[in-house]
DOMARLO-535093 format. One line per 2 residues: number of its first residue (from 1); their letters; for each residue x negated, y, z of N, C-alpha, C. Coordinates in steps of 0.1 Angstrom, whole numbers. Example, Ala and Ser with C-alpha at 12.3 -4.5 7.8 and 13.67 -1.06 7.14 Angstrom:
2
1> AS> -132,-57,78,-123,-45,78,-132,-33,78  -128,-22,71,-137,-11,71,-129,0,79
END
This chain:
199
1> ML> -1296,1353,-367,-1306,1353,-357,-1317,1343,-360  -1329,1347,-357,-1341,1338,-359,-1341,1327,-349
3> DP> -1347,1316,-353,-1349,1304,-345,-1363,1302,-342  -1369,1310,-333,-1384,1309,-331,-1388,1296,-324
5> LY> -1379,1289,-318,-1383,1276,-311,-1378,1264,-318  -1368,1265,-326,-1362,1253,-332,-1371,1247,-343
7> IQ> -1372,1234,-342,-1380,1226,-352,-1370,1217,-360  -1369,1220,-373,-1359,1213,-381,-1362,1198,-382
9> GD> -1352,1190,-381,-1354,1175,-381,-1340,1168,-383  -1341,1155,-385,-1328,1147,-387,-1328,1135,-378
11> RW> -1335,1135,-367,-1335,1124,-358,-1322,1125,-349  -1320,1115,-341,-1308,1115,-333,-1307,1126,-323
13> LH> -1319,1130,-318,-1319,1142,-309,-1314,1155,-316  -1318,1157,-328,-1314,1168,-335,-1299,1168,-339
15> RM> -1294,1156,-341,-1280,1154,-345,-1270,1155,-333  -1275,1153,-321,-1267,1153,-309,-1261,1167,-307
17> PA> -1248,1167,-304,-1242,1181,-302,-1248,1189,-291  -1249,1202,-293,-1256,1211,-284,-1249,1210,-270
19> GA> -1236,1210,-270,-1229,1209,-257,-1233,1197,-249  -1234,1185,-256,-1238,1173,-249,-1252,1174,-243
21> KL> -1261,1181,-251,-1275,1182,-246,-1276,1191,-234  -1268,1202,-235,-1268,1211,-223,-1262,1205,-211
23> AA> -1252,1197,-213,-1245,1190,-202,-1255,1180,-196  -1262,1173,-204,-1272,1163,-199,-1283,1170,-192
25> LV> -1287,1181,-197,-1298,1189,-190,-1294,1193,-176  -1282,1198,-175,-1277,1203,-162,-1275,1191,-153
27> AA> -1270,1180,-158,-1269,1168,-149,-1282,1162,-145  -1292,1163,-154,-1305,1158,-150,-1312,1167,-140
29> GI> -1310,1180,-141,-1315,1189,-131,-1309,1187,-118  -1296,1184,-117,-1290,1181,-104,-1295,1168,-98
31> AL> -1296,1158,-107,-1300,1145,-102,-1314,1144,-97  -1323,1152,-104,-1337,1151,-100,-1340,1155,-86
33> FF> -1332,1164,-80,-1334,1169,-67,-1329,1159,-56  -1323,1148,-60,-1320,1138,-51,-1330,1126,-52
35> VQ> -1340,1127,-61,-1349,1116,-63,-1362,1120,-56  -1367,1110,-47,-1379,1112,-40,-1390,1102,-44
37> NL> -1386,1092,-51,-1395,1081,-55,-1404,1086,-66  -1417,1085,-64,-1427,1089,-74,-1427,1081,-87
39> WI> -1424,1068,-86,-1424,1060,-98,-1412,1063,-107  -1401,1066,-100,-1389,1070,-108,-1391,1083,-115
41> LA> -1397,1093,-108,-1400,1106,-113,-1410,1105,-125  -1420,1096,-123,-1430,1094,-133,-1424,1088,-146
43> GA> -1415,1079,-144,-1408,1073,-155,-1399,1084,-162  -1393,1092,-154,-1385,1103,-160,-1394,1113,-168
45> MA> -1406,1115,-163,-1415,1124,-169,-1419,1118,-183  -1422,1105,-183,-1426,1098,-195,-1415,1099,-206
47> FA> -1402,1097,-201,-1391,1097,-210,-1389,1111,-216  -1390,1122,-207,-1389,1136,-211,-1399,1139,-221
49> AA> -1412,1135,-219,-1423,1137,-228,-1420,1131,-241  -1415,1119,-241,-1412,1112,-254,-1401,1120,-262
51> LV> -1392,1126,-255,-1381,1134,-262,-1388,1146,-268  -1397,1152,-262,-1404,1164,-267,-1412,1159,-280
53> VL> -1419,1148,-279,-1426,1143,-291,-1416,1140,-302  -1404,1135,-299,-1394,1131,-309,-1389,1144,-317
55> TG> -1391,1156,-311,-1386,1168,-318,-1395,1171,-330  -1408,1165,-330,-1417,1168,-341,-1426,1179,-338
57> VS> -1426,1185,-326,-1435,1196,-323,-1450,1192,-323  -1458,1200,-329,-1472,1197,-329,-1479,1199,-315
59> AA> -1490,1193,-313,-1497,1194,-300,-1501,1209,-298  -1506,1216,-308,-1510,1230,-307,-1498,1239,-303
61> SW> -1487,1237,-310,-1475,1245,-307,-1470,1242,-293  -1470,1229,-289,-1466,1226,-275,-1475,1232,-265
63> WR> -1488,1232,-267,-1497,1238,-258,-1496,1253,-256  -1493,1260,-268,-1491,1274,-267,-1479,1278,-259
65> QV> -1469,1269,-258,-1457,1272,-251,-1458,1269,-236  -1467,1260,-232,-1467,1255,-218,-1480,1260,-211
67> RG> -1490,1265,-218,-1502,1267,-211,-1501,1278,-200  -1492,1288,-203,-1490,1298,-192,-1484,1292,-180
69> LV> -1477,1281,-181,-1471,1274,-169,-1481,1267,-161  -1492,1263,-167,-1502,1255,-160,-1507,1261,-147
71> WV> -1510,1274,-147,-1515,1281,-135,-1504,1282,-125  -1491,1284,-129,-1480,1284,-119,-1479,1271,-113
73> LA> -1479,1260,-120,-1478,1247,-115,-1490,1244,-105  -1502,1248,-109,-1513,1246,-101,-1512,1253,-87
75> AI> -1506,1265,-87,-1504,1272,-75,-1493,1266,-66  -1483,1261,-73,-1472,1254,-66,-1477,1241,-59
77> GF> -1484,1234,-67,-1490,1221,-63,-1499,1223,-51  -1508,1233,-52,-1518,1236,-41,-1511,1239,-28
79> FS> -1501,1249,-28,-1495,1253,-16,-1486,1242,-10  -1480,1234,-19,-1471,1223,-15,-1480,1213,-8
81> AV> -1492,1210,-13,-1501,1200,-8,-1506,1205,6  -1509,1218,7,-1515,1223,19,-1505,1223,30
83> FQ> -1493,1227,28,-1483,1228,38,-1474,1216,40  -1472,1208,30,-1463,1196,31,-1469,1183,27
85> GW> -1481,1183,23,-1488,1170,19,-1488,1168,4  -1497,1159,0,-1499,1157,-14,-1487,1149,-20
87> MH> -1481,1141,-12,-1469,1133,-17,-1458,1142,-21  -1455,1152,-12,-1444,1162,-15,-1448,1170,-27
89> AA> -1461,1174,-28,-1466,1182,-40,-1464,1174,-53  -1467,1161,-53,-1465,1153,-65,-1451,1153,-69
91> VV> -1442,1151,-59,-1427,1151,-62,-1423,1164,-68  -1427,1175,-62,-1423,1188,-67,-1428,1190,-81
93> LL> -1440,1187,-84,-1446,1189,-97,-1440,1180,-108  -1437,1168,-104,-1430,1159,-113,-1416,1164,-117
95> RI> -1409,1169,-106,-1395,1174,-109,-1396,1186,-119  -1405,1195,-116,-1406,1207,-125,-1410,1202,-139
97> GV> -1420,1193,-140,-1425,1189,-152,-1414,1182,-161  -1405,1174,-154,-1394,1167,-161,-1384,1178,-166
99> LV> -1381,1187,-158,-1371,1198,-162,-1377,1206,-173  -1389,1210,-173,-1395,1218,-183,-1395,1210,-197
101> AL> -1399,1197,-196,-1400,1189,-208,-1386,1187,-214  -1376,1184,-205,-1362,1183,-210,-1357,1196,-216
103> AM> -1360,1207,-210,-1355,1220,-216,-1362,1222,-229  -1375,1219,-230,-1382,1220,-243,-1376,1212,-254
105> AV> -1373,1199,-250,-1367,1190,-260,-1353,1196,-265  -1346,1202,-256,-1333,1207,-260,-1335,1219,-269
107> TL> -1344,1229,-265,-1345,1241,-274,-1352,1238,-287  -1361,1228,-287,-1368,1225,-299,-1360,1217,-309
109> ST> -1350,1211,-304,-1341,1202,-313,-1327,1209,-316  -1325,1221,-311,-1312,1227,-312,-1313,1241,-317
111> RS> -1305,1245,-327,-1305,1259,-331,-1300,1268,-321  -1305,1280,-320,-1301,1290,-310,-1286,1293,-311
113> AD> -1281,1294,-323,-1267,1297,-325,-1258,1286,-319  -1263,1273,-321,-1255,1262,-315,-1255,1262,-300
115> LV> -1267,1266,-294,-1268,1267,-279,-1259,1278,-274  -1259,1289,-281,-1250,1300,-277,-1236,1297,-278
117> AA> -1232,1290,-289,-1218,1286,-291,-1213,1276,-280  -1222,1267,-277,-1219,1257,-266,-1217,1264,-253
119> CE> -1226,1273,-250,-1225,1280,-237,-1212,1288,-236  -1209,1295,-247,-1196,1303,-247,-1184,1294,-245
121> RA> -1184,1282,-252,-1173,1273,-250,-1172,1268,-236  -1183,1265,-230,-1184,1260,-216,-1179,1270,-206
123> LT> -1181,1283,-209,-1177,1293,-199,-1163,1298,-202  -1157,1294,-213,-1143,1299,-215,-1133,1297,-204
125> PL> -1133,1285,-198,-1124,1283,-186,-1126,1293,-175  -1139,1296,-172,-1142,1306,-162,-1138,1320,-166
127> ER> -1138,1323,-179,-1134,1336,-184,-1119,1337,-182  -1112,1327,-184,-1097,1327,-182,-1093,1330,-168
129> LG> -1102,1326,-159,-1100,1328,-144,-1104,1342,-140  -1111,1349,-150,-1116,1363,-147,-1129,1363,-140
131> WV> -1136,1352,-139,-1149,1351,-132,-1161,1356,-140  -1161,1353,-153,-1172,1357,-162,-1167,1362,-175
133> NA> -1176,1369,-182,-1173,1373,-196,-1181,1363,-205  -1175,1353,-210,-1182,1343,-218,-1190,1348,-229
135> GK> -1184,1358,-237,-1192,1363,-248,-1204,1371,-243  -1203,1378,-232,-1214,1386,-227,-1225,1376,-222
137> VA> -1222,1366,-215,-1232,1356,-211,-1238,1349,-223  -1230,1345,-233,-1236,1339,-244,-1245,1348,-252
139> LA> -1242,1361,-253,-1251,1371,-259,-1264,1372,-251  -1263,1372,-238,-1275,1373,-230,-1284,1361,-232
141> LA> -1278,1349,-234,-1286,1337,-237,-1293,1338,-250  -1285,1343,-260,-1291,1345,-274,-1303,1354,-273
143> LT> -1301,1366,-267,-1312,1376,-266,-1324,1370,-258  -1321,1363,-248,-1332,1357,-240,-1340,1347,-248
145> LR> -1333,1339,-256,-1340,1329,-264,-1349,1336,-274  -1345,1347,-279,-1353,1355,-289,-1364,1363,-281
147> FV> -1361,1367,-269,-1370,1376,-261,-1382,1369,-257  -1381,1356,-253,-1393,1349,-247,-1404,1347,-257
149> PE> -1402,1342,-269,-1413,1342,-279,-1418,1355,-283  -1409,1365,-282,-1413,1379,-286,-1424,1384,-276
151> IW> -1422,1381,-263,-1432,1385,-253,-1446,1378,-257  -1446,1366,-261,-1458,1359,-264,-1464,1365,-276
153> RQ> -1456,1369,-286,-1462,1376,-298,-1468,1389,-295  -1462,1396,-286,-1467,1409,-282,-1480,1407,-274
155> YQ> -1481,1397,-266,-1493,1394,-258,-1504,1391,-268  -1502,1384,-278,-1513,1381,-288,-1517,1393,-295
157> EI> -1508,1402,-299,-1511,1414,-306,-1520,1423,-297  -1515,1425,-284,-1523,1434,-275,-1537,1428,-272
159> RE> -1538,1415,-270,-1551,1409,-268,-1560,1411,-279  -1555,1409,-291,-1564,1411,-303,-1568,1426,-304
161> AQ> -1559,1435,-302,-1562,1449,-303,-1573,1453,-292  -1571,1448,-280,-1580,1452,-269,-1594,1445,-271
163> AA> -1594,1433,-277,-1606,1426,-280,-1614,1434,-290  -1607,1440,-300,-1614,1448,-310,-1620,1461,-304
165> RG> -1614,1465,-293,-1620,1477,-286,-1630,1474,-275  -1632,1461,-274,-1642,1457,-264,-1636,1456,-250
167> LA> -1623,1455,-249,-1616,1456,-236,-1610,1442,-232  -1615,1432,-239,-1608,1418,-237,-1610,1413,-222
169> KH> -1621,1418,-216,-1624,1412,-202,-1618,1421,-191  -1610,1431,-195,-1603,1439,-185,-1588,1435,-184
171> PL> -1584,1428,-173,-1570,1424,-172,-1560,1435,-173  -1563,1447,-167,-1553,1458,-167,-1551,1463,-181
173> AL> -1562,1463,-189,-1560,1467,-203,-1550,1459,-211  -1549,1447,-207,-1539,1438,-213,-1526,1438,-206
175> LV> -1526,1438,-193,-1514,1437,-185,-1505,1450,-186  -1511,1461,-185,-1503,1474,-185,-1495,1475,-198
177> PL> -1501,1475,-210,-1492,1476,-222,-1482,1465,-224  -1486,1453,-219,-1476,1442,-220,-1464,1444,-211
179> VV> -1466,1449,-199,-1455,1452,-190,-1447,1463,-196  -1453,1473,-201,-1445,1485,-207,-1437,1480,-218
181> RT> -1442,1472,-227,-1435,1467,-239,-1423,1458,-234  -1426,1449,-224,-1416,1440,-219,-1405,1447,-213
183> LK> -1408,1458,-205,-1397,1465,-199,-1388,1473,-209  -1395,1478,-219,-1387,1484,-230,-1378,1474,-237
185> RA> -1383,1462,-240,-1375,1452,-246,-1364,1447,-237  -1367,1446,-224,-1356,1442,-215,-1345,1453,-214
187> EQ> -1349,1466,-215,-1339,1476,-215,-1330,1475,-228  -1336,1472,-239,-1329,1470,-251,-1319,1459,-250
189> VA> -1323,1448,-244,-1315,1436,-241,-1303,1440,-233  -1306,1447,-222,-1295,1452,-213,-1285,1461,-220
191> QA> -1290,1470,-228,-1281,1479,-236,-1272,1471,-245  -1278,1461,-252,-1270,1453,-261,-1259,1445,-254
193> ID> -1262,1440,-242,-1252,1433,-234,-1241,1442,-229  -1245,1454,-225,-1235,1464,-220,-1226,1469,-232
195> AR> -1232,1470,-244,-1224,1474,-255,-1214,1463,-259  -1218,1451,-257,-1209,1439,-260,-1198,1439,-250
197> GG> -1202,1442,-237,-1192,1442,-227,-1182,1453,-228  -1186,1464,-235,-1176,1475,-236,-1167,1474,-248
199> Q> -1169,1464,-256,-1160,1462,-267,-1147,1456,-263
END
């Protein structure tokens, strides 16, 4: 399987076991929702950003991965500020920012195969109880990790093709084929998961 997000390195973050990184990510996600102090959240944001830098990712590559999130965060921040005040908006945005940065640090410093294997091991006790199919969930994770950058690649291809036709300023000319391709790819992912489940 390709590793479209992984950046090869030999720093302590790369050497840290995938299971430990996933466990830390889950624990951080839970802990963040109990933190209301802006200074603590700002410190967590700085730490998470430092971890992303530690992976060795370039500024251009980082921006390509997060720029689509900027508009989402802007909308969340705006509505949170309007309905609950700017302090609450700042808390929400910092929480999301920390989680995104931590998730990026994990995916950039960990091979997809290692993440999938760690996920399958973590779910094995639940599989023994009959609650989940660990292999099926792990496969879904693997396909999703490959699927996300694939959508971005298709977006770039469609945008270049539409620009060549003089349709770059028409949102529907970009959105419709991207949605169609994404739905087709999602169907392929679902079929792969179903096939694994039937084995």
